[in-house]
SERO-4910 file (N, C-alpha, C, O; in steps of 0.05 Angstrom, whole numbers):
BEGIN
 pado doro    nc1    nc2    nc3   cac1   cac2   cac3    cc1    cc2    cc3    oc1    oc2    oc3
  Met    A     17    -24      0      0      0      0     18     25      0     36     27     16
  Ser    A     12     43    -18     29     68    -20     21     88      1     -3     93      5
  His    A     40    100     14     35    120     34     31    147     20     42    152     -1
  Asp    A     14    164     32      8    190     21     29    210     31     29    217     54
  Leu    A     45    220     13     65    241     19     58    267      6     76    283      2
  Ser    A     33    271     -1     25    295    -14     23    318      6     21    314     30
  Gly    A     25    343     -3     21    366     14     45    371     32     65    357     32
  Arg    A     42    392     48     64    400     66     70    378     87     93    374     94
  Ala    A     49    365     96     53    344    116     70    321    104     87    310    119
  Gly    A     67    315     79     84    294     67    112    303     64    130    287     69
  Leu    A    117    328     57    144    339     56    158    337     83    181    330     84
  Leu    A    144    345    104    156    344    131    160    316    140    180    310    154
  Glu    A    144    297    131    148    269    137    174    259    125    189    245    138
  Ile    A    179    267    100    204    259     87    228    270    102    248    256    107
  Leu    A    226    296    110    248    309    123    253    297    151    275    301    163
  Ser    A    234    284    162    237    272    189    254    247    189    261    236    211
  Trp    A    261    237    166    277    213    164    306    220    157    312    230    135
  Ala    A    325    216    176    353    219    171    363    193    156    360    171    168
  Arg    A    373    196    132    377    172    115    406    170    105    410    174     81
  Pro    A    426    164    121    453    160    110    452    137     90    437    118     93
  His    A    470    139     70    471    119     49    476     91     61    493     88     78
  Asp    A    460     72     52    462     44     58    457     38     88    466     18     98
  Ser    A    443     56    101    435     52    128    408     37    129    395     35    109
  Ala    A    401     27    152    376     13    156    353     32    151    332     24    142
  Thr    A    358     57    159    337     78    156    332     83    126    309     85    118
  Glu    A    353     85    111    350     90     82    335     68     69    316     72     53
  Arg    A    343     43     76    329     20     64    300     19     72    283     12     55
  Ala    A    295     25     97    267     25    107    250     46     93    227     41     85
  Phe    A    262     70     89    248     91     75    240     82     46    218     87     37
  Cys    A    259     70     32    253     62      5    231     40      4    214     41    -13
  Arg    A    232     22     24    211      1     25    184     14     31    164      6     19
  Glu    A    183     33     50    158     44     59    145     63     39    121     63     35
  Tyr    A    162     80     27    151    103     12    155    101    -19    140    113    -34
  Leu    A    176     87    -28    181     86    -57    171     60    -69    157     61    -89
  Asp    A    177     37    -58    170     12    -70    140      7    -73    132     -6    -92
  Pro    A    123     18    -56     94     14    -59     82     31    -82     59     27    -90
  Val    A     97     50    -93     86     67   -114     82     50   -139    101     37   -148
  Pro    A     58     49   -150     53     32   -174     72     38   -197     76     61   -205
  Gly    A     85     16   -207    103     20   -229    132     23   -220    150     21   -237
  Met    A    137     28   -195    165     32   -185    180      5   -187    169    -16   -180
  Arg    A    205      7   -195    223    -17   -195    251     -9   -186    257     14   -185
  Ala    A    267    -29   -180    294    -25   -171    314    -39   -189    308    -60   -200
  Asp    A    337    -26   -193    358    -39   -209    378    -54   -191    373    -56   -167
  Gly    A    399    -63   -202    419    -79   -186    433    -65   -165    444    -78   -147
  Phe    A    433    -38   -165    446    -22   -144    426    -13   -123    433     -4   -101
  Gly    A    401    -16   -129    380     -7   -111    368     20   -118    351     31   -103
  Asn    A    377     33   -140    364     56   -150    335     50   -156    330     28   -167
  Arg    A    317     68   -150    288     64   -157    282     80   -182    294    102   -186
  Met    A    264     70   -198    257     84   -223    229     78   -232    218     57   -225
  Leu    A    218     96   -246    191     93   -256    188    109   -282    199    131   -284
  Glu    A    173     98   -301    170    111   -327    141    117   -331    123    100   -328
  Ile    A    136    142   -339    109    150   -346    109    161   -374    125    178   -381
  Gly    A     91    151   -391     89    160   -419    103    140   -437    117    122   -429
  Asp    A     99    144   -463    111    126   -483    138    137   -492    141    157   -505
  Arg    A    159    123   -484    187    130   -489    192    159   -482    199    175   -500
  Pro    A    190    167   -457    194    194   -449    222    204   -456    241    188   -456
  Arg    A    225    230   -461    251    242   -469    264    257   -446    287    265   -449
  Thr    A    250    260   -424    260    275   -402    264    257   -377    246    242   -370
  Leu    A    288    259   -365    293    245   -340    292    264   -317    304    286   -318
  Trp    A    278    257   -296    276    272   -272    293    258   -251    290    233   -248
  Ser    A    309    272   -237    330    260   -219    329    272   -191    326    296   -187
  Cys    A    331    254   -171    336    262   -143    352    241   -130    359    221   -143
  His    A    358    244   -104    372    222    -90    359    218    -63    348    236    -51
  Val    A    360    192    -54    345    185    -29    362    188     -4    351    190     18
  Asp    A    389    188     -7    406    190     17    409    219     26    407    237     10
  Thr    A    415    222     52    420    248     64    446    247     79    456    226     85
  Val    A    457    271     84    481    274    101    473    273    130    461    291    141
  Ala    A    480    251    143    473    247    171    493    227    183    499    207    170
  Ala    A    502    232    207    520    213    220    506    187    228    518    166    227
  Val    A    481    190    236    465    168    245    437    170    233    425    191    233
  Gly    A    426    147    224    399    146    214    379    146    236    384    138    258
  Gly    A    354    154    229    333    152    248    314    176    245    315    191    225
  His    A    296    179    264    276    200    264    288    226    275    304    226    293
  Gln    A    280    249    263    289    275    272    264    294    272    248    292    254
  Ala    A    263    312    291    241    331    293    245    355    275    267    367    276
  Val    A    226    361    259    227    384    240    204    403    245    181    395    250
  Gly    A    210    429    244    190    449    247    190    469    225    210    471    210
  Val    A    169    484    222    166    505    201    158    531    215    139    531    230
  Asp    A    173    553    210    167    578    223    145    593    208    134    583    188
  Glu    A    139    617    218    116    632    206    122    643    178    104    652    164
  His    A    148    641    169    155    649    142    156    625    123    163    628    100
  Gly    A    149    601    133    149    578    116    177    566    112    183    552     92
  Ile    A    195    571    132    222    560    130    225    536    148    220    539    172
  Ala    A    231    513    138    234    488    154    263    486    163    282    493    150
  Gln    A    266    475    187    292    469    199    289    449    221    267    443    230
  Leu    A    312    438    229    312    419    252    304    433    277    311    456    282
  Cys    A    288    419    293    280    431    319    302    430    340    303    447    357
  Asp    A    320    411    337    343    408    356    367    399    342    378    377    347
  Gly    A    377    415    322    399    407    306    425    406    322    431    424    338
  Lys    A    441    385    317    467    382    329    487    374    308    480    365    286
  Ala    A    513    376    314    534    366    296    528    337    287    521    320    304
  Gly    A    532    332    262    527    306    251    499    302    240    492    281    229
  Met    A    482    323    244    455    322    233    451    341    210    467    360    207
  Ser    A    431    337    194    423    356    173    393    353    169    381    332    175
  Leu    A    380    374    158    352    373    153    346    352    132    325    338    133
  Gly    A    364    348    112    359    329     91    341    339     69    331    323     53
  Ala    A    337    365     68    322    376     44    339    372     19    328    372     -3
  Asp    A    364    368     22    383    359      2    384    328      6    401    319     20
  Asp    A    367    311     -7    349    320    -28    321    311    -24    307    303    -42
  Gly    A    312    314      1    284    307      7    265    325     -8    243    317    -15
  Ala    A    273    350    -13    256    369    -28    252    359    -57    230    358    -67
  Gly    A    273    351    -70    271    340    -97    255    315    -98    240    310   -117
  Leu    A    259    297    -78    245    272    -77    215    278    -74    199    264    -87
  Trp    A    207    297    -58    179    303    -53    167    314    -79    144    306    -86
  Ile    A    181    332    -92    171    343   -118    166    321   -138    145    321   -152
  Met    A    186    303   -141    183    281   -160    159    263   -154    145    255   -172
  Leu    A    155    257   -129    132    240   -121    106    255   -128     86    242   -137
  Gly    A    105    281   -125     82    296   -132     77    296   -162     54    295   -171
  Met    A     98    297   -177     96    296   -207     86    268   -216     70    266   -234
  Ile    A     96    247   -202     87    220   -208     57    217   -202     42    206   -218
  Ala    A     49    228   -179     20    226   -172      2    240   -193    -20    232   -197
  Ala    A     13    261   -205     -2    275   -226      3    264   -254     -7    275   -273
  Ala    A     17    242   -255     22    227   -280     36    245   -301     29    243   -325
  Arg    A     55    262   -293     70    278   -311     90    260   -326    104    244   -313
  Pro    A     93    263   -353    111    245   -367    140    247   -359    149    269   -352
  Gly    A    154    225   -360    183    226   -355    193    199   -344    178    182   -336
  Leu    A    220    197   -344    233    175   -331    243    186   -304    259    204   -303
  Tyr    A    233    174   -282    239    184   -256    259    166   -243    255    142   -240
  Leu    A    282    178   -235    303    163   -223    309    173   -194    315    196   -190
  Phe    A    306    155   -175    312    161   -147    338    147   -141    339    123   -135
  His    A    360    163   -143    387    151   -140    394    146   -111    386    160    -93
  Arg    A    411    125   -108    423    120    -82    452    130    -83    465    131   -104
  Gly    A    462    137    -59    491    143    -56    500    168    -68    525    170    -73
  Glu    A    484    188    -74    494    213    -86    513    226    -67    534    237    -77
  Glu    A    508    227    -42    526    241    -23    552    226    -19    571    238     -7
  Gln    A    554    202    -29    579    187    -27    595    187    -54    613    171    -58
  Gly    A    587    205    -72    601    207    -97    585    198   -121    596    187   -140
  Cys    A    559    202   -119    541    195   -142    543    165   -149    545    158   -172
  Leu    A    542    149   -129    546    120   -133    524    107   -150    530     91   -168
  Gly    A    500    115   -145    478    103   -161    478    111   -190    474     94   -207
  Ser    A    483    136   -195    483    145   -223    508    134   -238    506    128   -261
  Arg    A    530    133   -224    554    120   -236    548     92   -243    557     82   -264
  Trp    A    534     77   -226    527     50   -231    511     47   -257    516     30   -274
  Ile    A    491     65   -260    474     65   -284    491     71   -308    488     58   -328
  Glu    A    507     92   -307    524    100   -330    542     77   -339    548     74   -363
  Arg    A    552     61   -320    571     40   -327    557     14   -334    567     -1   -352
  His    A    535      8   -321    523    -19   -325    498    -19   -342    493    -39   -355
  Thr    A    482      2   -341    457      2   -356    453     28   -371    432     41   -369
  Pro    A    472     37   -387    470     62   -401    447     62   -421    437     83   -428
  Glu    A    438     38   -429    415     36   -448    390     48   -437    372     55   -452
  Leu    A    389     50   -410    366     62   -397    361     91   -406    339    101   -406
  Leu    A    383    104   -415    383    132   -422    381    136   -452    382    159   -461
  Ala    A    378    115   -468    380    117   -497    361    137   -509    368    151   -528
  Asp    A    337    140   -498    317    157   -510    316    185   -497    300    202   -505
  Ile    A    333    189   -477    332    213   -461    347    237   -474    370    234   -482
  Asp    A    333    260   -477    346    284   -487    354    303   -464    373    319   -467
  Ala    A    340    302   -442    346    321   -420    344    306   -393    324    292   -388
  Ala    A    364    311   -376    365    299   -349    364    323   -329    384    338   -328
  Ile    A    343    325   -314    340    349   -297    340    339   -268    322    326   -259
  Ala    A    361    347   -253    363    340   -225    349    361   -208    354    385   -212
  Leu    A    332    353   -190    319    371   -172    335    369   -146    327    356   -127
  Asp    A    359    382   -146    378    377   -125    398    400   -123    423    394   -122
  Arg    A    389    424   -122    407    447   -121    398    467   -100    374    472    -96
  Ala    A    417    478    -85    411    497    -65    400    523    -78    404    527   -102
  Gly    A    388    540    -62    380    566    -72    352    566    -84    337    547    -80
  Leu    A    345    587    -97    318    592   -108    317    596   -138    295    597   -149
  Gly    A    339    599   -151    337    607   -179    358    597   -199    361    609   -221
  Asp    A    372    576   -192    394    567   -210    384    545   -229    371    526   -220
  Val    A    391    548   -255    389    526   -274    418    521   -283    429    537   -298
  Ile    A    430    500   -274    459    496   -277    467    488   -305    454    471   -318
  Thr    A    488    501   -316    499    494   -342    525    479   -340    532    466   -360
  His    A    540    482   -318    566    469   -316    568    454   -290    560    464   -269
  Gln    A    579    430   -291    585    414   -267    614    405   -270    629    416   -287
  Ser    A    622    385   -255    651    377   -255    659    366   -283    682    366   -290
  Tyr    A    640    356   -298    646    347   -325    654    370   -343    666    366   -364
  Gly    A    647    394   -335    650    417   -353    622    428   -359    605    429   -342
  Arg    A    618    435   -384    591    442   -393    574    417   -395    581    399   -410
  Thr    A    552    416   -381    534    393   -383    507    400   -394    490    383   -399
  Cys    A    502    426   -399    477    436   -408    481    461   -425    498    477   -418
  Ser    A    467    464   -447    470    487   -464    456    511   -451    438    509   -435
  Asp    A    466    535   -458    454    559   -449    425    561   -459    407    572   -446
  Ala    A    421    551   -483    394    552   -495    374    536   -480    351    544   -476
  Phe    A    383    512   -471    365    495   -456    359    508   -429    336    510   -420
  Ala    A    380    516   -415    377    529   -389    359    553   -390    343    558   -372
  Thr    A    363    569   -411    346    593   -414    317    585   -419    298    598   -408
  Ser    A    312    565   -435    284    557   -441    271    545   -416    247    550   -411
  Leu    A    286    530   -400    275    519   -376    268    541   -355    248    541   -342
  Ala    A    287    560   -352    283    582   -334    259    598   -342    242    605   -325
  Ala    A    257    605   -368    234    621   -378    208    606   -373    188    619   -366
  Ala    A    207    580   -377    183    565   -374    174    565   -345    150    568   -339
  Leu    A    193    563   -326    186    563   -298    177    591   -289    158    594   -273
  Asn    A    191    611   -298    185    639   -291    158    647   -302    144    663   -290
  His    A    150    635   -324    124    641   -336    102    628   -318     80    639   -316
  Gln    A    108    606   -306     88    593   -289     84    608   -262     63    607   -250
  Asn    A    105    621   -252    103    636   -227    118    662   -230    142    662   -234
  Met    A    104    684   -228    116    710   -233    135    718   -211    151    737   -214
  Gly    A    135    703   -189    154    709   -167    180    694   -170    199    700   -156
  Phe    A    182    676   -189    207    661   -194    227    679   -208    220    697   -223
  Arg    A    253    673   -203    274    687   -216    296    667   -226    319    670   -221
  Tyr    A    286    646   -239    305    626   -249    321    637   -272    311    652   -288
  Ala    A    347    629   -273    365    638   -294    388    618   -296    394    603   -277
  Pro    A    401    616   -320    423    599   -324    446    606   -304    450    629   -298
  Asp    A    460    586   -294    482    589   -275    504    570   -281    498    546   -284
  Asp    A    529    579   -282    551    561   -290    568    552   -266    590    543   -270
  Thr    A    558    554   -241    574    548   -218    565    522   -205    568    519   -180
  Gly    A    555    503   -220    548    477   -209    572    462   -200    594    467   -209
  Val    A    569    443   -183    590    427   -172    588    398   -182    602    390   -200
  Tyr    A    570    383   -170    570    354   -176    545    342   -165    540    341   -141
  Thr    A    528    333   -183    505    316   -175    500    295   -196    515    293   -215
  Asp    A    480    279   -192    477    254   -208    476    259   -238    488    243   -254
  Thr    A    464    280   -247    462    284   -276    489    289   -289    491    286   -314
  Asn    A    508    297   -274    536    300   -285    545    274   -297    559    274   -317
  Glu    A    538    251   -284    547    225   -293    536    217   -321    546    200   -334
  Tyr    A    515    231   -330    502    225   -354    510    244   -377    500    241   -400
  Ala    A    527    262   -372    533    284   -391    547    274   -416    546    288   -437
  Gly    A    559    251   -416    570    239   -440    551    223   -457    557    214   -478
  Ile    A    526    221   -446    505    205   -460    481    222   -467    470    220   -489
  Val    A    473    239   -448    449    255   -451    456    284   -459    474    296   -448
  Ala    A    441    295   -477    448    322   -488    447    343   -467    467    358   -464
  Glu    A    426    345   -453    422    367   -434    420    356   -405    401    342   -398
  Cys    A    440    362   -389    441    352   -362    444    376   -343    465    389   -343
  Thr    A    424    380   -326    425    404   -310    417    397   -281    411    374   -274
  Asn    A    417    418   -264    410    416   -236    394    441   -229    402    463   -235
  Leu    A    371    437   -216    353    459   -211    350    465   -181    346    447   -165
  Ser    A    351    491   -174    346    499   -147    319    491   -136    299    495   -150
  Val    A    318    479   -112    293    471   -100    287    485    -73    267    479    -61
  Gly    A    305    502    -65    298    518    -41    313    513    -16    307    527      4
  Tyr    A    331    494    -15    346    490     10    371    508     11    380    517     -9
  Gln    A    381    512     35    405    528     40    421    515     62    411    500     79
  Arg    A    447    520     63    465    511     83    464    480     87    464    470    110
  Gln    A    463    466     65    460    437     66    484    424     79    506    436     82
  His    A    480    399     87    501    382     99    508    390    128    529    382    138
  Gly    A    491    404    141    497    411    169    471    417    184    450    418    173
  Pro    A    474    420    211    450    423    228    435    449    223    413    452    233
  Arg    A    447    469    209    433    494    204    419    495    176    410    516    167
  Glu    A    418    472    164    404    471    138    375    480    140    361    474    160
  Thr    A    366    494    120    337    503    119    326    496     92    340    490     73
  Leu    A    299    498     91    285    494     67    262    515     65    246    517     84
  Asp    A    261    529     43    239    548     38    216    530     27    214    524      4
  Val    A    198    523     46    176    505     39    157    517     19    147    503      2
  Val    A    153    543     21    135    557      3    145    555    -25    130    550    -44
  His    A    171    560    -29    184    559    -55    181    530    -66    174    526    -89
  Cys    A    186    511    -49    185    483    -57    157    476    -67    154    463    -88
  Glu    A    137    485    -52    109    480    -60    102    493    -87     89    482   -104
  Gln    A    112    518    -90    107    533   -115    121    519   -138    111    519   -160
  Leu    A    145    509   -133    160    495   -155    145    470   -164    143    465   -188
  Leu    A    134    455   -145    118    432   -153     94    440   -170     89    428   -191
  Glu    A     80    461   -162     58    471   -178     67    479   -207     53    473   -226
  Ala    A     90    491   -209    101    498   -236    107    473   -251    102    472   -275
  Met    A    119    453   -238    127    428   -251    102    414   -262    104    400   -283
  Leu    A     80    416   -248     56    403   -258     45    415   -283     28    402   -297
  Glu    A     53    439   -290     44    453   -314     66    454   -336     60    459   -359
  Leu    A     91    448   -329    113    450   -347    110    429   -370    105    406   -365
  Asp    A    114    438   -395    114    420   -418    144    418   -426    154    434   -441
  Ala    A    156    396   -416    185    393   -421    191    387   -451    214    391   -459
  Ser    A    171    379   -466    176    374   -495    181    399   -510    191    398   -532
  Gln    A    175    423   -498    180    448   -512    207    461   -506    214    482   -517
  Leu    A    223    448   -489    249    458   -481    269    454   -504    267    435   -519
  Val    A    288    473   -506    307    472   -529    329    452   -523    342    454   -503
  Ile    A    333    434   -542    355    414   -540    376    422   -560    371    422   -585
  Glu    A    400    429   -550    420    439   -568    447    426   -564    462    423   -584
  Arg    A    454    418   -540    482    408   -535    486    380   -547    468    364   -547
  Asp    A    510    376   -558    518    350   -568    534    336   -546    556    345   -540
  Pro    A    524    313   -534    539    301   -512    566    289   -520    583    284   -503
  Ala    A    570    286   -546    595    275   -556    617    296   -557    641    289   -560
  Val    A    609    321   -555    629    343   -556    633    355   -529    614    366   -517
  Gln    A    657    353   -519    663    364   -493    675    392   -496    696    395   -509
  Glu    A    662    411   -485    672    439   -487    695    443   -468    692    437   -445
  Glu    A    717    452   -478    741    457   -461    740    485   -449    745    505   -462
  Val    A    732    485   -423    731    510   -408    744    506   -382    747    484   -372
  Gly    A    754    529   -371    767    527   -345    745    524   -324    723    532   -327
  Trp    A    753    511   -302    734    507   -280    726    534   -269    742    552   -266
  Trp    A    700    537   -262    690    563   -252    703    571   -225    705    595   -220
  Phe    A    711    552   -209    721    558   -182    749    570   -185    768    555   -187
  Asp    A    751    596   -184    776    610   -188    782    627   -164    778    652   -165
  Arg    A    792    616   -143    797    632   -119    824    646   -121    843    636   -134
  Gly    A    826    669   -110    850    685   -111    871    675    -91    867    659    -74
  Arg    A    894    687    -95    917    681    -76    916    702    -54    896    716    -50
  Gly    A    938    703    -40    942    724    -19    931    716      8    926    734     24
  His    A    927    690     13    918    682     39    941    687     59    964    680     53
  Gly    A    934    697     82    955    703    102    967    678    114    954    659    119
  Asp    A    994    679    117   1008    656    127    999    648    155    999    625    162
  Asp    A    991    668    171    982    662    198    957    645    197    954    628    214
  Phe    A    938    651    179    914    635    177    920    607    168    908    588    178
  Val    A    938    604    148    945    578    138    957    561    161    951    538    165
  Glu    A    975    574    177    987    560    200    967    552    220    969    530    232
  Ala    A    947    569    225    926    563    244    910    538    236    903    521    252
  Val    A    903    537    209    888    514    199    905    489    201    895    468    209
  Ala    A    931    491    195    949    468    197    951    458    226    954    434    231
  Asp    A    951    477    245    953    469    273    927    458    284    928    443    303
  His    A    904    465    272    878    456    282    860    446    259    839    458    254
  Pro    A    869    425    245    854    415    222    825    406    228    807    411    212
  Ala    A    821    393    251    795    383    258    775    407    262    752    405    253
  Leu    A    785    428    275    767    451    279    761    464    252    738    472    247
  Ala    A    780    466    234    776    478    208    756    462    192    738    473    178
  Ala    A    758    435    193    740    418    179    712    421    189    692    422    174
  Trp    A    709    422    216    682    426    228    670    452    220    646    453    214
  Met    A    685    474    220    675    500    212    666    500    183    646    512    176
  Leu    A    681    487    165    673    485    137    647    470    134    629    478    119
  Glu    A    644    448    149    620    433    149    596    449    158    574    447    146
  Gln    A    600    465    179    578    481    189    570    503    169    547    513    170
  Cys    A    588    511    152    582    532    132    570    519    107    564    533     88
  Gly    A    566    493    107    553    480     84    572    470     62    564    463     40
  Val    A    598    471     68    618    461     49    619    431     51    626    420     72
  Ser    A    614    417     29    613    388     28    641    377     22    659    391     14
  Tyr    A    644    351     26    669    338     19    674    340    -11    697    344    -20
  Asp    A    653    338    -27    656    340    -56    665    369    -63    681    372    -82
  Asp    A    654    389    -50    663    417    -55    692    420    -49    707    432    -65
  Phe    A    702    408    -28    730    410    -20    748    395    -40    769    405    -48
  Gln    A    739    372    -48    755    357    -68    756    372    -95    776    372   -109
  Met    A    734    386   -102    734    402   -126    753    425   -125    767    431   -144
  Ala    A    755    437   -101    774    459    -97    803    449    -99    820    462   -110
  Leu    A    808    425    -88    834    413    -90    842    408   -119    864    413   -128
  Trp    A    823    398   -133    828    392   -162    834    418   -177    853    419   -193
  Ala    A    819    439   -172    824    465   -185    851    476   -178    864    489   -194
  Glu    A    859    471   -153    885    480   -144    908    466   -158    928    478   -166
  Glu    A    905    440   -161    926    423   -171    927    421   -202    947    412   -213
  Met    A    905    428   -215    904    426   -245    925    443   -258    928    467   -250
  Asp    A    939    433   -276    958    448   -292    943    466   -312    931    456   -330
  Ala    A    944    492   -308    929    510   -325    936    509   -354    920    514   -372
  Asp    A    961    501   -359    970    500   -388    958    477   -403    958    477   -428
  Arg    A    948    458   -389    937    434   -402    907    437   -408    896    421   -422
  Gly    A    895    458   -399    867    463   -404    849    446   -386    859    432   -368
  Tyr    A    823    447   -391    804    433   -374    806    403   -378    810    393   -401
  Arg    A    803    389   -356    799    360   -357    779    353   -336    778    365   -315
  Pro    A    762    333   -341    740    327   -322    751    314   -297    770    299   -298
  Leu    A    738    320   -275    745    307   -250    733    279   -250    709    276   -256
  Met    A    749    259   -244    738    232   -242    734    225   -213    754    224   -198
  Pro    A    710    221   -204    705    215   -176    718    189   -168    719    170   -184
  Thr    A    726    187   -143    739    162   -133    720    149   -114    727    127   -103
***
C-alpha cells in the first residue's frame, strides 16, 4: 500500500527521516515510501525508477540518501515564514532537504502522471554511486533521453549549465527551462548558472544532451543549520505540474566536450598566519567548513582546481 506524501505534511514526513547511504533507515524509507508506488522498480544497485508515458525524453532525478552521521527520526518544524529546519539540530545532523525536497517534488509529479523517466538515485552524497552504476552498467536506460533534470540544487533560482564534467547543459536549454518556470510563477527568478559542482546528472553528460541541476529551495546543506523554503518548494511543484518539457530547447551534443576552465577560481594572498592556524587545528577547520555548508565534494573540487595544470586546459574530475 502506497503512503500518502502529498502536501506539506508529506514533505515534513520525508524530512523527518535521517537517511545516511546504505543505512537501515534509508532501506526502510525506500521500502515504505518508494517501493509501494505503482510501477516503481529497482535496479541492481537499488536505485528506484519509474517511467510515465511512451518512451519519455526527459529524465527527472533526485537522491534518497541524506548527510547524517546516524539514521533515524528527527524533529522538523516550520516557522511563520514557511522555513523548515531541525528543531534540535546538532553536529552530525542535517535537515535532509538535500534532497528530500527534490524527492517530494518528483513524487508529486508522479502522482499527477507527468511524463518522464523518474530516477531516485542511491549514494549521491557518497560520490554519485547510483548514477555512476547506471552509467557504467545500464546506459541503455538513457538511450531515448534528451534532457536529465536533477531537482537537487541549493537556492531559489539556478538552472545549472556546468558541473565537474564541464559544460553539461547548453545555455539555450537552461534559458528555455528558466523562462518556462518563470512564466508559471511570476515570483520566480530562475536563470542559467555556471557554478554547479557535482550531482547525479553529471554522470550522464557523455550520454544525454542536456544535463542540469535545478534549485529547489534549501540552504546551508550538509549541516545542522540547513533550511528549506517550503513555500518555494510547493510553488515549484505547482510549476512542474504545468511544465511542458517537450517544448524545451535541446542543443548540446553530448559527444562534444567543451574545453573550459573550471569556474572555481579563488585568488591568492591568503595570510600565512591563517594557513598555519588551519594546519595546527585541522579538525576545527573541517568542522567549521561543514557548518558553513561546504561538502566533501566541494572541497575535493577545490583541491582539483588548485592542482590542475592551467597550461593543459580543462579535464574532467573523475570521482573516486
